[in-house]
FIKOLZA-1660 file (N, C-alpha, C; in steps of 0.1 Angstrom, whole numbers, plus 5000, padded with zeros to 4 digits):
% residues 142
   i   px   py   pz ch aa at
   1 0988 9600 9233  A  M  N
   1 0974 9603 9233  A  M CA
   1 0971 9616 9224  A  M  C
   2 0962 9615 9215  A  P  N
   2 0959 9627 9207  A  P CA
   2 0953 9638 9214  A  P  C
   3 0955 9650 9209  A  T  N
   3 0948 9662 9215  A  T CA
   3 0933 9661 9213  A  T  C
   4 0925 9669 9220  A  P  N
   4 0911 9668 9217  A  P CA
   4 0908 9672 9203  A  P  C
   5 0915 9682 9197  A  E  N
   5 0913 9686 9183  A  E CA
   5 0916 9675 9174  A  E  C
   6 0927 9667 9176  A  K  N
   6 0931 9656 9167  A  K CA
   6 0920 9645 9169  A  K  C
   7 0916 9642 9181  A  A  N
   7 0906 9632 9183  A  A CA
   7 0893 9635 9176  A  A  C
   8 0889 9648 9176  A  A  N
   8 0876 9652 9169  A  A CA
   8 0878 9651 9154  A  A  C
   9 0890 9655 9149  A  Y  N
   9 0893 9653 9135  A  Y CA
   9 0892 9638 9131  A  Y  C
  10 0899 9629 9139  A  N  N
  10 0899 9615 9136  A  N CA
  10 0884 9610 9135  A  N  C
  11 0876 9614 9145  A  K  N
  11 0863 9609 9146  A  K CA
  11 0855 9614 9133  A  K  C
  12 0857 9626 9129  A  E  N
  12 0850 9632 9118  A  E CA
  12 0854 9624 9105  A  E  C
  13 0867 9622 9104  A  Y  N
  13 0873 9615 9092  A  Y CA
  13 0867 9601 9091  A  Y  C
  14 0866 9594 9103  A  Y  N
  14 0861 9581 9103  A  Y CA
  14 0847 9580 9099  A  Y  C
  15 0839 9590 9104  A  Q  N
  15 0825 9590 9100  A  Q CA
  15 0823 9592 9085  A  Q  C
  16 0831 9601 9079  A  K  N
  16 0830 9604 9065  A  K CA
  16 0835 9592 9056  A  K  C
  17 0844 9585 9061  A  N  N
  17 0851 9574 9053  A  N CA
  17 0849 9560 9059  A  N  C
  18 0838 9558 9066  A  K  N
  18 0835 9545 9072  A  K CA
  18 0835 9534 9063  A  K  C
  19 0828 9535 9051  A  E  N
  19 0828 9524 9042  A  E CA
  19 0841 9521 9035  A  E  C
  20 0849 9532 9032  A  K  N
  20 0862 9530 9026  A  K CA
  20 0871 9523 9036  A  K  C
  21 0871 9527 9048  A  I  N
  21 0880 9521 9058  A  I CA
  21 0876 9506 9060  A  I  C
  22 0863 9503 9061  A  S  N
  22 0858 9490 9063  A  S CA
  22 0863 9481 9051  A  S  C
  23 0862 9486 9039  A  A  N
  23 0866 9479 9027  A  A CA
  23 0881 9476 9028  A  A  C
  24 0889 9486 9032  A  Q  N
  24 0903 9484 9033  A  Q CA
  24 0907 9473 9044  A  Q  C
  25 0900 9474 9055  A  Q  N
  25 0902 9464 9065  A  Q CA
  25 0899 9450 9060  A  Q  C
  26 0888 9448 9053  A  K  N
  26 0884 9435 9048  A  K CA
  26 0894 9430 9038  A  K  C
  27 0899 9439 9029  A  E  N
  27 0909 9435 9019  A  E CA
  27 0922 9431 9026  A  E  C
  28 0926 9438 9036  A  Y  N
  28 0938 9435 9044  A  Y CA
  28 0937 9421 9050  A  Y  C
  29 0926 9419 9057  A  L  N
  29 0923 9406 9064  A  L CA
  29 0923 9395 9054  A  L  C
  30 0917 9397 9042  A  Q  N
  30 0917 9386 9032  A  Q CA
  30 0931 9383 9026  A  Q  C
  31 0939 9394 9024  A  E  N
  31 0952 9392 9018  A  E CA
  31 0962 9386 9028  A  E  C
  32 0959 9388 9041  A  N  N
  32 0969 9384 9051  A  N CA
  32 0963 9373 9060  A  N  C
  33 0953 9366 9055  A  K  N
  33 0946 9355 9063  A  K CA
  33 0956 9345 9069  A  K  C
  34 0965 9340 9061  A  E  N
  34 0975 9330 9066  A  E CA
  34 0984 9336 9076  A  E  C
  35 0989 9348 9074  A  K  N
  35 0998 9355 9083  A  K CA
  35 0992 9357 9096  A  K  C
  36 0979 9362 9096  A  I  N
  36 0972 9364 9109  A  I CA
  36 0969 9351 9116  A  I  C
  37 0965 9341 9109  A  A  N
  37 0963 9328 9115  A  A CA
  37 0975 9323 9122  A  A  C
  38 0987 9324 9115  A  A  N
  38 0999 9320 9121  A  A CA
  38 1003 9327 9133  A  A  C
  39 1000 9340 9133  A  Q  N
  39 1003 9349 9145  A  Q CA
  39 0994 9344 9157  A  Q  C
  40 0982 9341 9154  A  K  N
  40 0972 9337 9164  A  K CA
  40 0977 9323 9170  A  K  C
  41 0981 9314 9161  A  R  N
  41 0986 9301 9166  A  R CA
  41 0998 9303 9175  A  R  C
  42 1007 9311 9170  A  E  N
  42 1019 9313 9178  A  E CA
  42 1016 9319 9191  A  E  C
  43 1007 9329 9192  A  Y  N
  43 1003 9335 9205  A  Y CA
  43 0997 9325 9214  A  Y  C
  44 0988 9317 9209  A  R  N
  44 0981 9307 9217  A  R CA
  44 0991 9297 9223  A  R  C
  45 1001 9292 9214  A  Q  N
  45 1011 9283 9218  A  Q CA
  45 1020 9289 9229  A  Q  C
  46 1024 9301 9226  A  K  N
  46 1033 9308 9236  A  K CA
  46 1026 9310 9249  A  K  C
  47 1013 9312 9250  A  N  N
  47 1006 9315 9262  A  N CA
  47 0999 9303 9268  A  N  C
  48 1000 9292 9262  A  K  N
  48 0993 9280 9266  A  K CA
  48 0995 9276 9281  A  K  C
  49 1008 9276 9285  A  E  N
  49 1011 9272 9299  A  E CA
  49 1006 9282 9308  A  E  C
  50 1008 9295 9305  A  K  N
  50 1003 9306 9313  A  K CA
  50 0988 9305 9315  A  K  C
  51 0981 9303 9305  A  N  N
  51 0966 9302 9306  A  N CA
  51 0962 9290 9314  A  N  C
  52 0969 9279 9312  A  K  N
  52 0966 9267 9319  A  K CA
  52 0968 9269 9334  A  K  C
  53 0979 9276 9337  A  E  N
  53 0982 9279 9352  A  E CA
  53 0971 9288 9357  A  E  C
  54 0967 9298 9350  A  K  N
  54 0956 9307 9354  A  K CA
  54 0943 9300 9357  A  K  C
  55 0940 9291 9347  A  L  N
  55 0927 9283 9349  A  L CA
  55 0928 9274 9361  A  L  C
  56 0939 9267 9363  A  A  N
  56 0941 9258 9374  A  A CA
  56 0940 9266 9387  A  A  C
  57 0946 9278 9388  A  A  N
  57 0945 9286 9400  A  A CA
  57 0930 9290 9402  A  A  C
  58 0923 9294 9392  A  Y  N
  58 0910 9298 9393  A  Y CA
  58 0901 9287 9398  A  Y  C
  59 0903 9275 9392  A  E  N
  59 0895 9263 9396  A  E CA
  59 0898 9259 9410  A  E  C
  60 0910 9260 9414  A  K  N
  60 0914 9257 9428  A  K CA
  60 0907 9266 9438  A  K  C
  61 0907 9279 9435  A  E  N
  61 0901 9289 9443  A  E CA
  61 0886 9287 9444  A  E  C
  62 0880 9285 9432  A  Y  N
  62 0865 9283 9431  A  Y CA
  62 0861 9270 9439  A  Y  C
  63 0869 9260 9438  A  S  N
  63 0865 9247 9445  A  S CA
  63 0864 9249 9460  A  S  C
  64 0870 9260 9466  A  Q  N
  64 0869 9262 9480  A  Q CA
  64 0857 9271 9484  A  Q  C
  65 0850 9276 9474  A  T  N
  65 0838 9284 9477  A  T CA
  65 0826 9275 9480  A  T  C
  66 0816 9280 9487  A  P  N
  66 0804 9271 9489  A  P CA
  66 0798 9266 9475  A  P  C
  67 0798 9275 9465  A  Q  N
  67 0792 9271 9452  A  Q CA
  67 0801 9260 9446  A  Q  C
  68 0814 9261 9447  A  G  N
  68 0823 9252 9442  A  G CA
  68 0822 9238 9448  A  G  C
  69 0821 9238 9462  A  K  N
  69 0819 9226 9469  A  K CA
  69 0806 9219 9465  A  K  C
  70 0796 9227 9464  A  R  N
  70 0783 9221 9460  A  R CA
  70 0784 9215 9446  A  R  C
  71 0790 9222 9437  A  R  N
  71 0791 9217 9423  A  R CA
  71 0799 9204 9423  A  R  C
  72 0810 9204 9430  A  T  N
  72 0819 9192 9430  A  T CA
  72 0812 9180 9436  A  T  C
  73 0805 9182 9447  A  T  N
  73 0799 9171 9454  A  T CA
  73 0787 9166 9446  A  T  C
  74 0779 9174 9441  A  I  N
  74 0768 9169 9432  A  I CA
  74 0773 9162 9420  A  I  C
  75 0783 9168 9414  A  S  N
  75 0789 9161 9402  A  S CA
  75 0794 9147 9405  A  S  C
  76 0800 9146 9417  A  S  N
  76 0805 9132 9421  A  S CA
  76 0794 9123 9423  A  S  C
  77 0783 9128 9429  A  W  N
  77 0771 9119 9431  A  W CA
  77 0766 9114 9418  A  W  C
  78 0765 9123 9409  A  K  N
  78 0760 9119 9395  A  K CA
  78 0769 9109 9389  A  K  C
  79 0782 9112 9390  A  H  N
  79 0792 9103 9384  A  H CA
  79 0791 9089 9389  A  H  C
  80 0788 9088 9402  A  Y  N
  80 0787 9074 9408  A  Y CA
  80 0773 9068 9407  A  Y  C
  81 0764 9075 9400  A  G  N
  81 0752 9069 9397  A  G CA
  81 0740 9072 9406  A  G  C
  82 0742 9081 9415  A  L  N
  82 0731 9085 9425  A  L CA
  82 0720 9093 9417  A  L  C
  83 0708 9088 9419  A  I  N
  83 0697 9095 9412  A  I CA
  83 0688 9101 9422  A  I  C
  84 0684 9114 9420  A  H  N
  84 0675 9121 9428  A  H CA
  84 0668 9132 9420  A  H  C
  85 0656 9136 9424  A  N  N
  85 0649 9146 9417  A  N CA
  85 0654 9160 9418  A  N  C
  86 0659 9163 9430  A  D  N
  86 0665 9177 9433  A  D CA
  86 0678 9176 9440  A  D  C
  87 0689 9176 9433  A  Y  N
  87 0702 9175 9439  A  Y CA
  87 0705 9186 9448  A  Y  C
  88 0701 9198 9445  A  N  N
  88 0703 9210 9454  A  N CA
  88 0697 9208 9468  A  N  C
  89 0684 9203 9468  A  Q  N
  89 0677 9200 9480  A  Q CA
  89 0684 9189 9488  A  Q  C
  90 0689 9179 9481  A  L  N
  90 0696 9168 9487  A  L CA
  90 0709 9172 9493  A  L  C
  91 0716 9181 9486  A  Y  N
  91 0729 9187 9491  A  Y CA
  91 0726 9194 9504  A  Y  C
  92 0716 9202 9504  A  D  N
  92 0712 9210 9516  A  D CA
  92 0710 9200 9528  A  D  C
  93 0702 9190 9525  A  A  N
  93 0699 9180 9536  A  A CA
  93 0712 9173 9540  A  A  C
  94 0721 9170 9530  A  Y  N
  94 0734 9164 9533  A  Y CA
  94 0742 9172 9543  A  Y  C
  95 0742 9185 9541  A  L  N
  95 0749 9194 9550  A  L CA
  95 0743 9195 9564  A  L  C
  96 0730 9194 9564  A  E  N
  96 0723 9195 9577  A  E CA
  96 0723 9182 9585  A  E  C
  97 0726 9171 9578  A  S  N
  97 0726 9158 9585  A  S CA
  97 0738 9156 9594  A  S  C
  98 0736 9154 9606  A  T  N
  98 0747 9153 9616  A  T CA
  98 0749 9139 9622  A  T  C
  99 0738 9131 9621  A  N  N
  99 0738 9118 9627  A  N CA
  99 0733 9107 9617  A  N  C
 100 0738 9095 9619  A  C  N
 100 0733 9084 9610  A  C CA
 100 0719 9081 9612  A  C  C
 101 0711 9079 9602  A  E  N
 101 0697 9077 9602  A  E CA
 101 0693 9063 9607  A  E  C
 102 0703 9054 9608  A  K  N
 102 0701 9041 9613  A  K CA
 102 0705 9039 9627  A  K  C
 103 0717 9042 9631  A  C  N
 103 0722 9040 9644  A  C CA
 103 0724 9053 9653  A  C  C
 104 0721 9064 9647  A  D  N
 104 0721 9077 9653  A  D CA
 104 0734 9082 9659  A  D  C
 105 0745 9075 9654  A  I  N
 105 0758 9080 9659  A  I CA
 105 0762 9093 9651  A  I  C
 106 0769 9101 9658  A  E  N
 106 0773 9114 9652  A  E CA
 106 0784 9111 9641  A  E  C
 107 0783 9117 9630  A  Y  N
 107 0793 9114 9619  A  Y CA
 107 0807 9119 9624  A  Y  C
 108 0817 9110 9620  A  G  N
 108 0831 9114 9622  A  G CA
 108 0837 9119 9609  A  G  C
 109 0850 9120 9608  A  Q  N
 109 0857 9125 9596  A  Q CA
 109 0862 9113 9588  A  Q  C
 110 0862 9115 9575  A  Y  N
 110 0868 9105 9566  A  Y CA
 110 0882 9103 9570  A  Y  C
 111 0887 9091 9572  A  G  N
 111 0901 9088 9574  A  G CA
 111 0905 9088 9589  A  G  C
 112 0895 9090 9598  A  D  N
 112 0898 9090 9613  A  D CA
 112 0899 9076 9619  A  D  C
 113 0896 9066 9611  A  G  N
 113 0897 9052 9615  A  G CA
 113 0884 9047 9622  A  G  C
 114 0874 9055 9624  A  T  N
 114 0862 9050 9630  A  T CA
 114 0851 9045 9621  A  T  C
 115 0853 9048 9608  A  H  N
 115 0843 9045 9598  A  H CA
 115 0829 9050 9601  A  H  C
 116 0829 9062 9607  A  T  N
 116 0816 9068 9610  A  T CA
 116 0813 9080 9601  A  T  C
 117 0820 9081 9590  A  Y  N
 117 0818 9093 9582  A  Y CA
 117 0805 9091 9574  A  Y  C
 118 0799 9102 9569  A  R  N
 118 0786 9102 9563  A  R CA
 118 0787 9095 9549  A  R  C
 119 0778 9087 9546  A  C  N
 119 0777 9080 9533  A  C CA
 119 0763 9083 9527  A  C  C
 120 0762 9082 9514  A  M  N
 120 0750 9083 9506  A  M CA
 120 0745 9069 9503  A  M  C
 121 0735 9064 9511  A  D  N
 121 0730 9051 9509  A  D CA
 121 0721 9052 9496  A  D  C
 122 0723 9043 9487  A  H  N
 122 0715 9043 9475  A  H CA
 122 0714 9029 9469  A  H  C
 123 0704 9027 9462  A  C  N
 123 0702 9014 9455  A  C CA
 123 0712 9012 9444  A  C  C
 124 0720 9002 9445  A  H  N
 124 0730 9000 9435  A  H CA
 124 0725 8994 9422  A  H  C
 125 0713 8989 9422  A  D  N
 125 0707 8984 9409  A  D CA
 125 0701 8996 9401  A  D  C
 126 0694 9005 9408  A  Y  N
 126 0688 9016 9400  A  Y CA
 126 0694 9030 9403  A  Y  C
 127 0701 9031 9414  A  G  N
 127 0708 9044 9417  A  G CA
 127 0700 9054 9426  A  G  C
 128 0688 9050 9430  A  Y  N
 128 0680 9060 9437  A  Y CA
 128 0685 9061 9452  A  Y  C
 129 0686 9074 9456  A  F  N
 129 0690 9077 9470  A  F CA
 129 0680 9072 9480  A  F  C
 130 0685 9066 9491  A  R  N
 130 0676 9061 9502  A  R CA
 130 0678 9070 9514  A  R  C
 131 0690 9071 9520  A  N  N
 131 0691 9079 9532  A  N CA
 131 0706 9082 9535  A  N  C
 132 0709 9090 9545  A  F  N
 132 0723 9092 9549  A  F CA
 132 0726 9083 9560  A  F  C
 133 0737 9075 9559  A  L  N
 133 0741 9066 9569  A  L CA
 133 0756 9068 9572  A  L  C
 134 0760 9063 9583  A  C  N
 134 0775 9062 9586  A  C CA
 134 0780 9051 9577  A  C  C
 135 0793 9051 9575  A  C  N
 135 0799 9041 9566  A  C CA
 135 0797 9026 9572  A  C  C
 136 0797 9025 9585  A  K  N
 136 0795 9011 9591  A  K CA
 136 0781 9006 9587  A  K  C
 137 0771 9014 9589  A  C  N
 137 0757 9010 9586  A  C CA
 137 0755 9008 9571  A  C  C
 138 0761 9016 9563  A  N  N
 138 0760 9015 9548  A  N CA
 138 0766 9002 9544  A  N  C
 139 0777 8998 9550  A  I  N
 139 0784 8985 9546  A  I CA
 139 0775 8973 9550  A  I  C
 140 0769 8974 9562  A  E  N
 140 0760 8964 9567  A  E CA
 140 0748 8962 9559  A  E  C
 141 0743 8973 9554  A  R  N
 141 0731 8973 9546  A  R CA
 141 0733 8966 9532  A  R  C
 142 0746 8969 9527  A  G  N
 142 0750 8963 9514  A  G CA
 142 0742 8966 9503  A  G  C
% end
């Protein structure tokens, strides 16, 4: 680390020679364009797996947050063709829904064998959301 005097000198020198330094940098970059590009490619390739692992870890962590769960759920609804004017409002209603709107049974968990887990009943022709039903009632409605 330079001394305060050296730092002040460097700053003053840079201010006086800004244009000259800028021209030298441009010239260097132009002359070494291929070399710099090759170094960048090599760095990206070398760090590809590490960056991929970092991204996967971040996405896994994010998916456990309330915002991540909301984004994932709404995204899957859209993917399966569910149409609604306000997905955020629908998601909030989805979280608040505890009983089937047809048979009033309390929702169970997916995979518990009861088929009482919450489903998004929607028109399969047009995709419009109708209501929240348990899986049994959703299948009966067809």
